[in-house]
C-alpha positions in Angstrom: 49.0 52.0 163.2 47.7 53.0 166.5 49.6 50.4 168.2 52.8 51.2 166.4 52.4 54.8 167.7 51.5 53.9 171.1 54.8 51.5 171.2 56.9 54.3 169.9 55.8 56.7 172.7 56.2 54.0 175.3 59.7 53.4 174.1 60.6 57.1 174.2 59.0 57.3 177.7 60.8 54.2 179.0 64.3 54.7 177.7 64.6 58.3 176.2 64.9 59.2 172.5 68.4 59.0 170.9 70.5 62.2 171.2 70.9 63.5 167.7 72.7 66.7 167.7 76.3 67.6 168.3 75.4 69.7 171.5 77.1 69.2 174.9 74.2 67.0 176.0 75.1 64.4 173.3 78.7 64.0 174.5 80.3 62.2 177.4 83.7 61.9 178.9 85.6 58.5 179.0 88.1 58.5 181.8 91.2 56.3 181.4 91.9 54.0 184.4 91.3 56.0 187.6 91.8 59.4 185.8 92.2 62.4 185.4 93.3 61.6 181.9 90.0 61.5 179.5 88.8 61.8 176.0 85.4 62.9 174.5 82.9 60.9 172.7 79.6 61.8 171.1 77.0 59.4 171.7 73.1 58.9 171.1 72.6 57.3 174.3 74.5 57.4 177.7 77.0 54.8 178.2 76.3 54.5 181.9 72.6 54.2 182.0 70.9 50.8 181.7 69.3 50.5 178.2 67.7 47.1 177.3 66.2 48.6 173.9 70.0 48.8 172.6 70.5 45.6 170.3 73.5 47.0 168.3 76.2 49.6 168.4 78.2 51.5 165.9 81.5 53.1 166.7 82.5 55.7 164.0 86.0 56.9 163.8 86.7 60.2 162.2 89.3 61.1 159.6 92.5 63.2 159.7 90.4 66.4 160.4 89.7 64.9 163.9 86.1 66.2 163.4 84.2 63.5 165.5 81.0 65.9 165.5 80.7 65.6 161.7 81.3 61.9 161.6 78.7 61.7 164.3 76.3 63.6 162.2 77.2 61.3 159.2 76.6 58.3 161.4 73.3 59.9 162.6 72.2 60.3 159.0 73.0 56.5 158.1 71.1 55.4 161.2 68.0 57.5 160.1 68.1 56.0 156.6 68.4 52.7 158.2 65.6 53.0 160.6 68.0 51.9 163.5 68.3 55.2 165.7 66.0 53.8 168.4 67.8 50.4 168.8 71.4 51.4 167.9 73.8 53.4 170.3 76.1 55.5 167.9 79.5 56.6 169.3 81.9 58.9 167.7 85.4 59.4 169.6 87.4 62.3 169.2 91.2 62.0 168.9 92.0 65.7 169.7 95.6 66.7 169.1 97.5 69.9 169.7 101.1 69.5 168.6 102.0 73.2 167.8 102.4 72.3 164.2 99.8 70.7 161.9 97.1 70.0 164.6 95.9 72.8 166.7 92.8 71.5 168.6 91.6 73.3 171.6 91.8 70.8 174.6 89.6 70.6 177.7 91.0 70.1 181.1 92.7 66.6 181.1 91.8 65.8 177.7 94.2 63.6 176.2 96.4 65.1 173.5 97.0 62.4 170.8 100.0 62.6 168.5 99.0 63.9 165.1 101.9 62.6 162.8 104.4 59.9 163.1 103.7 57.5 165.8 100.1 58.7 165.7 96.5 58.1 167.0 95.7 56.4 163.6 98.1 53.4 164.3 97.9 52.9 168.0 100.6 55.5 168.8 101.2 56.9 172.4 99.6 60.2 173.6 101.6 63.3 173.8 100.4 64.0 177.1 100.6 60.6 178.6 103.1 58.0 177.3 101.3 55.4 179.2 98.1 55.6 176.9 97.7 54.6 173.2 95.0 55.7 170.8 93.8 52.0 170.9 93.1 52.0 174.6 90.3 54.4 173.8 88.6 51.9 171.5 89.3 49.2 174.0 87.5 51.4 176.8 84.5 51.9 174.6 84.0 48.2 173.6 84.4 47.1 177.4 81.5 49.8 178.2 79.5 48.5 175.7 79.8 44.8 176.6 78.3 45.3 180.3 75.5 43.2 180.5 74.2 45.2 183.4 73.9 48.2 181.0 73.2 46.8 177.7 71.7 43.6 178.4 70.3 43.0 174.8 73.3 44.0 172.8 73.9 41.6 169.9 76.4 43.2 167.6 79.1 45.9 167.5 80.5 47.6 164.4 83.9 49.4 164.5 84.0 51.7 161.3 86.1 54.4 160.0 86.8 56.4 157.0 90.2 57.6 155.5 92.5 58.1 158.5 89.7 56.6 160.6 89.9 53.7 158.1 93.5 53.3 158.8 92.8 53.4 162.6 90.2 50.6 162.3 92.2 48.3 159.9 95.2 48.3 162.2 93.1 48.0 165.4 91.3 45.1 164.0 94.5 43.1 163.7 96.0 44.2 167.1 93.4 44.7 169.6 93.4 42.6 172.8 89.6 42.7 173.8 87.8 41.3 170.5 87.8 37.6 171.9 86.8 38.3 175.3 83.7 40.6 175.2 81.0 38.0 174.5 79.6 40.1 171.8 80.4 39.7 168.0 82.5 42.6 166.7 82.9 43.4 163.0 85.1 46.0 161.5 84.3 48.3 158.5 87.3 49.9 156.8 86.5 52.7 154.4 89.0 54.4 152.0 92.2 54.3 154.0 95.5 55.7 152.2 97.3 52.7 153.6 97.1 49.2 155.5 99.6 47.2 157.4 100.8 44.1 155.3 101.7 41.1 157.0 104.9 40.1 155.1 107.1 41.7 152.4 104.8 40.9 149.5 103.4 44.2 147.7 101.4 45.0 144.6 103.9 47.3 143.4 107.7 47.7 143.4 109.5 48.5 146.7 112.8 49.4 145.1 114.5 52.3 146.8 111.8 52.3 149.6 113.7 50.9 152.8 110.6 51.7 155.0 108.0 50.0 153.0 107.6 47.1 155.7 107.9 49.1 158.8 104.9 50.0 161.0 102.4 51.2 159.9 102.9 50.1 156.4 104.1 46.7 157.4 104.5 44.8 160.9 108.3 45.5 161.5 109.5 47.9 164.1 106.1 48.3 165.7 105.6 50.7 168.5 102.7 51.9 170.9 99.9 49.5 171.5 101.3 47.0 169.0 104.9 46.7 170.1 104.4 43.9 172.7 102.3 41.7 170.2 104.0 38.8 168.3 103.9 38.8 164.6 102.1 35.5 164.7 99.6 36.9 166.7 99.0 40.0 164.4 98.6 37.7 161.4 96.3 35.3 163.2 94.1 37.9 164.5 94.0 39.8 161.1 92.8 36.7 159.1 90.2 35.5 161.8 88.5 38.6 162.5 85.4 39.8 160.3 86.3 42.8 158.0 84.6 44.5 155.2 86.8 46.9 153.0 84.3 49.4 152.1 85.8 51.3 148.8 84.5 54.2 146.8 84.3 53.3 143.3 85.8 56.8 142.2 88.1 57.3 145.1 90.9 57.4 142.4 92.4 60.7 142.9 95.2 61.7 145.2 92.8 64.1 147.1 91.9 64.4 151.0 95.3 63.7 152.6 96.5 60.9 150.0 99.5 59.3 151.2 102.0 59.3 148.4 105.0 58.0 150.5 106.9 55.2 148.7 105.5 52.8 151.4 102.1 53.7 150.8 102.6 53.7 146.7 103.7 50.1 146.9 100.4 49.1 147.9 98.8 50.6 144.7 98.2 54.0 142.9 95.0 54.7 144.4 92.9 54.1 147.5 90.5 51.9 145.4 93.4 49.9 144.2 95.1 49.5 147.4 91.9 48.3 149.3 91.0 45.8 146.5 94.6 44.6 146.7 94.8 44.1 150.4 91.3 42.2 150.5 92.7 39.7 147.8 96.2 39.4 149.6 94.7 38.5 153.0 92.1 36.1 151.6 94.1 34.4 149.2 97.5 34.4 151.4 96.2 34.1 154.8 92.8 32.3 154.5 90.8 35.3 155.7 87.3 35.7 154.7 87.3 39.4 154.5 84.6 41.2 152.1 85.3 43.9 149.5 82.3 46.1 148.7 82.8 48.7 146.1 80.3 51.7 146.7 79.0 52.9 143.3 79.6 56.7 142.4 81.5 57.4 145.8 84.8 59.1 146.0 86.6 60.2 149.0 83.6 61.2 151.0 82.4 59.7 154.3 78.9 60.7 154.0 78.5 59.2 150.6 80.0 56.0 151.9 78.3 55.4 154.9 74.7 56.7 153.8 74.9 54.5 150.7 72.2 51.8 150.4 74.7 49.2 149.9 76.7 50.3 153.1 73.6 50.4 155.5 73.3 46.6 156.2 77.0 46.4 156.7 77.2 49.2 159.5 73.9 48.2 161.0 73.7 44.4 160.7 70.9 42.4 162.0 66.8 42.8 161.9 65.5 46.3 161.7 
């Protein structure tokens, strides 16, 4: 026991304790290219300081409320329960939006203003403030920073997770991103309780009658824009099937609450978020030969804290030895 205590204090002295609040000290700006455009992230350890103690990373994407601070707290709670805070870097990016209508976030100097609706941040849309930037560029940038061996020499696994609108972000990012295969570190994706998915063809669990937009992006892969516009359909299909995904679904996420998408394009995918996730998992596995996992979390509804701190979820978002 004394040796264990001594090791803990040696660890803290050498690499520092994880940052576990939402104060400014736990935030960092990620600058795009040569700047000045930038976006805020919450993180438990600095992204620019060498840290050989880090063996895994969790990127947690917030929901439609764009409350990265709350999602950072949820990820911290999950890390505490899993006993992984000292060897895991947790990152929660903020997709701030001020569109003068439904989204009225306060933006810092040069902070990117992401689109809140339509071609939005949740589907790789372009920024309001800079049409050369898409929301998926932010995740690309975070992944590239994590993959630097000179900073995180012992990083062995990265998980990109999101709930609700964040789940939409992650499911479409998984099939579209251009960095997955070149990082040299395994990346897995955890998609929790989104309202909709991007189908690869015109098959749907429910009727598409009188719904001409059911197969358009982001519900399907037709008429794609933003980050995904230049990708071929075949590449999107190949990447979706090949990359490791878990659909983390709440057993009682069966009510039209929390920004539930009731458009015809979404309703064609099923009547509830639970039904939509189960149908999508079955579809990609049976039709496209994917090996995606579907995990239903008992007694959880549309609640990120319940989902990510559940005992069944912890080994999924914090893989490897603990």
